[in-house]
C-alpha positions as a Markdown table, in Angstrom:
| # | Residue | x | y | z |
|---|---|---|---|---|
| 1 | Met | -21.3 | -16.7 | 52.8 |
| 2 | Arg | -17.2 | -17.5 | 52.8 |
| 3 | Val | -14.6 | -15.8 | 53.1 |
| 4 | His | -10.6 | -16.3 | 51.8 |
| 5 | Pro | -8.6 | -14.6 | 53.7 |
| 6 | Gly | -5.3 | -16.2 | 51.7 |
| 7 | Ala | -7.0 | -15.3 | 47.9 |
| 8 | Phe | -7.8 | -11.8 | 49.3 |
| 9 | Cys | -4.3 | -10.8 | 51.7 |
| 10 | Lys | -2.6 | -12.2 | 48.6 |
| 11 | Asp | -4.9 | -10.2 | 46.4 |
| 12 | Ala | -3.9 | -7.4 | 48.3 |
| 13 | Gly | -0.1 | -8.1 | 47.9 |
| 14 | Phe | -0.2 | -8.7 | 51.9 |
| 15 | Glu | 2.7 | -11.5 | 53.2 |
| 16 | Ala | 0.7 | -12.3 | 56.0 |
| 17 | Phe | -3.0 | -12.4 | 57.6 |
| 18 | His | -3.9 | -11.4 | 61.8 |
| 19 | Pro | -6.8 | -12.8 | 62.8 |
| 20 | Gly | -8.1 | -12.7 | 66.2 |
| 21 | Val | -8.5 | -16.3 | 67.9 |
| 22 | Ser | -12.0 | -16.7 | 67.4 |
| 23 | Ala | -12.3 | -15.3 | 64.0 |
| 24 | Leu | -10.3 | -18.0 | 62.5 |
| 25 | Asn | -11.5 | -21.5 | 61.6 |
| 26 | Ser | -9.2 | -24.6 | 59.9 |
| 27 | Glu | -10.8 | -23.5 | 56.5 |
| 28 | Gly | -9.4 | -19.7 | 56.8 |
| 29 | Val | -6.1 | -21.2 | 57.7 |
| 30 | Arg | -5.7 | -24.2 | 54.6 |
| 31 | Asp | -6.6 | -20.8 | 52.2 |
| 32 | Cys | -3.9 | -18.7 | 53.8 |
| 33 | Lys | -1.7 | -22.0 | 53.2 |
| 34 | Glu | -2.5 | -22.4 | 49.4 |
| 35 | Asn | -2.0 | -19.2 | 48.8 |
| 36 | Gly | 1.0 | -18.5 | 50.5 |
| 37 | Ile | -0.2 | -16.1 | 53.4 |
| 38 | Ala | 1.3 | -16.9 | 56.9 |
| 39 | Ile | -1.1 | -16.3 | 60.0 |
| 40 | Asn | 0.0 | -14.7 | 62.7 |
| 41 | Val | -2.9 | -15.0 | 65.3 |
| 42 | Trp | -3.9 | -12.8 | 68.5 |
| 43 | Thr | -4.6 | -13.2 | 71.7 |
| 44 | Val | -4.6 | -16.6 | 72.1 |
| 45 | Asn | -4.9 | -17.0 | 76.1 |
| 46 | Asp | -6.0 | -21.0 | 76.0 |
| 47 | Met | -3.7 | -24.0 | 75.7 |
| 48 | Ala | -5.9 | -25.8 | 73.9 |
| 49 | Ala | -7.0 | -23.2 | 71.3 |
| 50 | Leu | -3.0 | -23.0 | 71.1 |
| 51 | Ala | -2.8 | -26.7 | 70.0 |
| 52 | Arg | -5.5 | -26.3 | 67.6 |
| 53 | Leu | -4.0 | -23.5 | 65.9 |
| 54 | Glu | -0.5 | -25.3 | 65.7 |
| 55 | Asp | -2.4 | -28.4 | 64.8 |
| 56 | Trp | -3.7 | -26.1 | 61.7 |
| 57 | Gly | -0.1 | -24.8 | 60.6 |
| 58 | Cys | -0.7 | -21.6 | 61.9 |
| 59 | Asp | 2.6 | -19.7 | 62.1 |
| 60 | Ala | 2.6 | -17.7 | 65.3 |
| 61 | Ala | 0.8 | -17.0 | 68.0 |
| 62 | Ile | 0.2 | -13.7 | 70.4 |
| 63 | Thr | -0.9 | -14.0 | 73.5 |
| 64 | Asn | -0.9 | -12.4 | 77.5 |
| 65 | Tyr | 0.9 | -15.5 | 79.1 |
| 66 | Pro | 4.4 | -16.0 | 76.9 |
| 67 | Glu | 5.6 | -17.9 | 80.1 |
| 68 | Ala | 3.1 | -20.7 | 79.6 |
| 69 | Ala | 2.6 | -20.7 | 75.7 |
| 70 | Leu | 6.6 | -21.1 | 75.9 |
| 71 | Ala | 5.8 | -23.9 | 78.5 |
| 72 | Trp | 2.9 | -25.8 | 76.7 |
| 73 | Leu | 5.3 | -26.1 | 73.6 |
| 74 | Arg | 8.6 | -27.3 | 75.3 |
| 75 | Ala | 6.6 | -29.8 | 76.9 |
| 76 | Arg | 4.6 | -30.6 | 73.3 |
| 77 | Glu | 8.1 | -31.2 | 72.1 |
| 78 | Arg | 9.2 | -34.3 | 74.7 |
């Protein structure tokens, strides 16, 4: 069964989707983006997952390790 979180959120009048990191895939991100829905993912404690979410175009990530995530982002900008 295919799930369309972006279409669901848009139909319900939501501006953002807040999935857990294990519940999200690139297809869900694409559906959200196509429907103008922001994607704020939780709880991203793995830097490989953070990289994948950034590559997919997610808008925000909630983590238990903000210092590590910030260091990773700064290193990626270089």
